N, C-alpha and C positions, 0 to 999 in steps of 0.2 A: 566642445564640452561633453557631448554625448559619447564620443569615442573615448574620452578620458574616463568617464563614468563606467563604460563597458569594460575597459581594461582593468579598472580598480575592482569591479565586481568579479571579473574572471580571476584575478589574483586572489581575492578573498575566498572564492569558491574552492580553488585548488589548495589554498592554505588550510582550509577547513577539512578538505578531503585527506590531506596528508596527516592531519591530526587524528582523524577518525581511523585511518588505516593503521596508524602507529598504535592505537588502542585496541585494534581488532587483530587477533592472532591469525596470521596468514598460513593456510595449509597448502593451498594451490596458488601458484603465481604465474604470470606471463613470463616466459623464459626467453623467447626469441620470436622474431617475425621477419617476413620478407615481403616487400612491396615491389620487388624488381626481379622476380623469378620469370624471366622471359625465355630461358633456354636450358635450364638445369634439371628441375624436378618435375616429372610428369605425374598428374593425378590419374585416377582410374578411368578418366575419359580421354586420356592422352593429350590433355591440355596443360599448359604451363601456367598454373594459377598461383596466386600468392597464398601465404599460409601463416598460421599462428601456432606457436608451440606453448603448451602449458607444462609445468613441472610441479610434482608433488614433493614438498620439502620435508615430509614426514616418512616414517617407516611403514605406515599403515595404508592400506588401499582406501581410496576416497571415491565415493559415488558422485559422479559429476552430473547426474540427472537433475534437471531443474536449474542448473547454473545458466548464466547468460554470457554471451559474447557480443560485443558491439564495436563499431568504429566511431561512435559518437558519445561523448561524455554527457551530453544532455538528453540522450535517448539510450540509456545503458541496457535496456531490456529488448534489444533489437532481435536477437536470435537466442532461443532457449535450447540448451543441449538436451536431446531426447533421453528417454530412459534406456537403461542397459549399457551405458558408457561409464566405465570406471577408469581410474588411473592408479597404477600400483605404487607401492612405497618407493620413493626416490625415482619414480618413473616419469615418462614423458607421454604427451598425447598431442598429435598434430591435427589441426582443423584447416581445411582448405577454404580460403576466403574467395569463393568462386561465384557467389550469388545464386547458386543452384537450389539451395534450401532442401537438401536431401541427405539421407544417410544410406549408404550402400556398403554393407559389410563393415569393414574397418576404415572406410573412407567417409569422413564427415565434412559436409559442405554447408557453410553458413549462407544466409540470405543476403549478405552484403559482400562487397569487394573492398580491398584496400587501395587507396589512391594517394600517391605521394606528389602528384602534380597539381593538386587543388590549391587555390589561394588561401582557403580557410584551413585552420589547423585541424588535423585529424588525429585520433587517438585509437589505441587498442585498449578495450575496457573489459574486465572480467567482474561479474557480479555473482553473488551466491543465490541460493534458492529463495531467499526473502527479498531479492532485488537490491540488496546492499552491495555497493561497489567494494570489492576486496583487493583489487589491483588495477592499475592503469598505467599506460605509458604514452607520452606524446610522440607521434611518429616524426622521424627526421629522414630527409632524403638520403638514399644510398645509390651507389653506382650499380650498373647492370650486374646481376647475379650475386650481389652482396646481401647481407642481412644485418639486422641489429639485434643484440641479445645481451643478456647478463654475462659479464666477463667470465664467470664460472657459475655453475648451476645454482640458482637461488640468490646470487650475490646482489648487493644493492647497486653496484656500479654497472653501467652499460657500455658496450663498445660495438665496433663494426667488425663483422666477420667476412673476409674475402672467400672463405670456404664455409658456407653455412652448414649447420648440423640439425636439420629438421628431424624430429622424433628421436634424437640422440643427444648425448652429453655435449654441452658447450665446452667442457674441460679438455676436449681432444683437439680443439681448434684455437688459433691465435686470435685474440681480440685486440683491436687497435682503438686508440682513443679518438682519433679524428682523421679526416683526409688531409694529406699534406698539400703543398703548393709546388707547382712546376713553373720555372722561369722560362719564358719563350721570348727570344730576341728575333724580331722580324727583319727582313732585308730592308735597307734604306730605300726610300723612294724620292722622287723629285720634291715632294712636299713635306717629307719627314726626314729630318736630319738632326741629331743622330737617330738610329732606328729605335722605335718604341720598345719598351720592355713590358710584358704582360705577365700577370700572375694568374694561373689557372689551376683548378683542381687536378692533381695527378693521380696516378695509381696510389693505392692506400699506403700510408706511411705513418708510423706511430710518432706522436709529438715528441716523445722522450729522446728520439734520435737526433732532433735538431739541437744545435748549440744553444745554451741558455739565453744568450742575447737575442738570437733569432726567434726563440720561443716567445720572449716577451714582446717582440715586435709583432708577431703573428697574432698573439692574443689581443694586442691593442688595436691592430688594424682589421683583423678578421675574427671577431669574437664568436 
């Protein structure tokens, strides 16, 4: 009963948040993030830290001082962006989710890290100077070196990027809707005949490349 109430309360919270965000003009949005940057992009400490990218949807420069970033929808004021940080019109700004809590030149490090292996749901949350949430996205697991982002800059749809574009336009990379499935047939054994068939995540593959019948099967069995 308690779990049912908690789920209902969470659903109501995010429904309310969606309504509030729809009524509030969005100037800066979360455009892309990576929680699996283990061998691609080095920060200024020569570490492979995860990152969050913001995008300015307007033609005017926006002062980000006083805005907040967080990985917790219930604690959205986790890290405040310091003064002196702006984002140009139709521009991008990357923040390292390293936990260092420092600003060194043009390298901005939050006081939290992104984790996609936790059992609890995790979010990337952006709030304005007044502490009001202006954008958020629930994190989903990605494979090594991949990112999730808006299919084009500022778009409402999100996808998976096998070639992430931190601090640059998402329009230059291909966005995929979800991971495909790979069929693995194992060799028969004394106790297993015929050999078992397993469905495992494969390298990235857009859903639209599957035949319509298989798409319906995958959506039914693997929503």
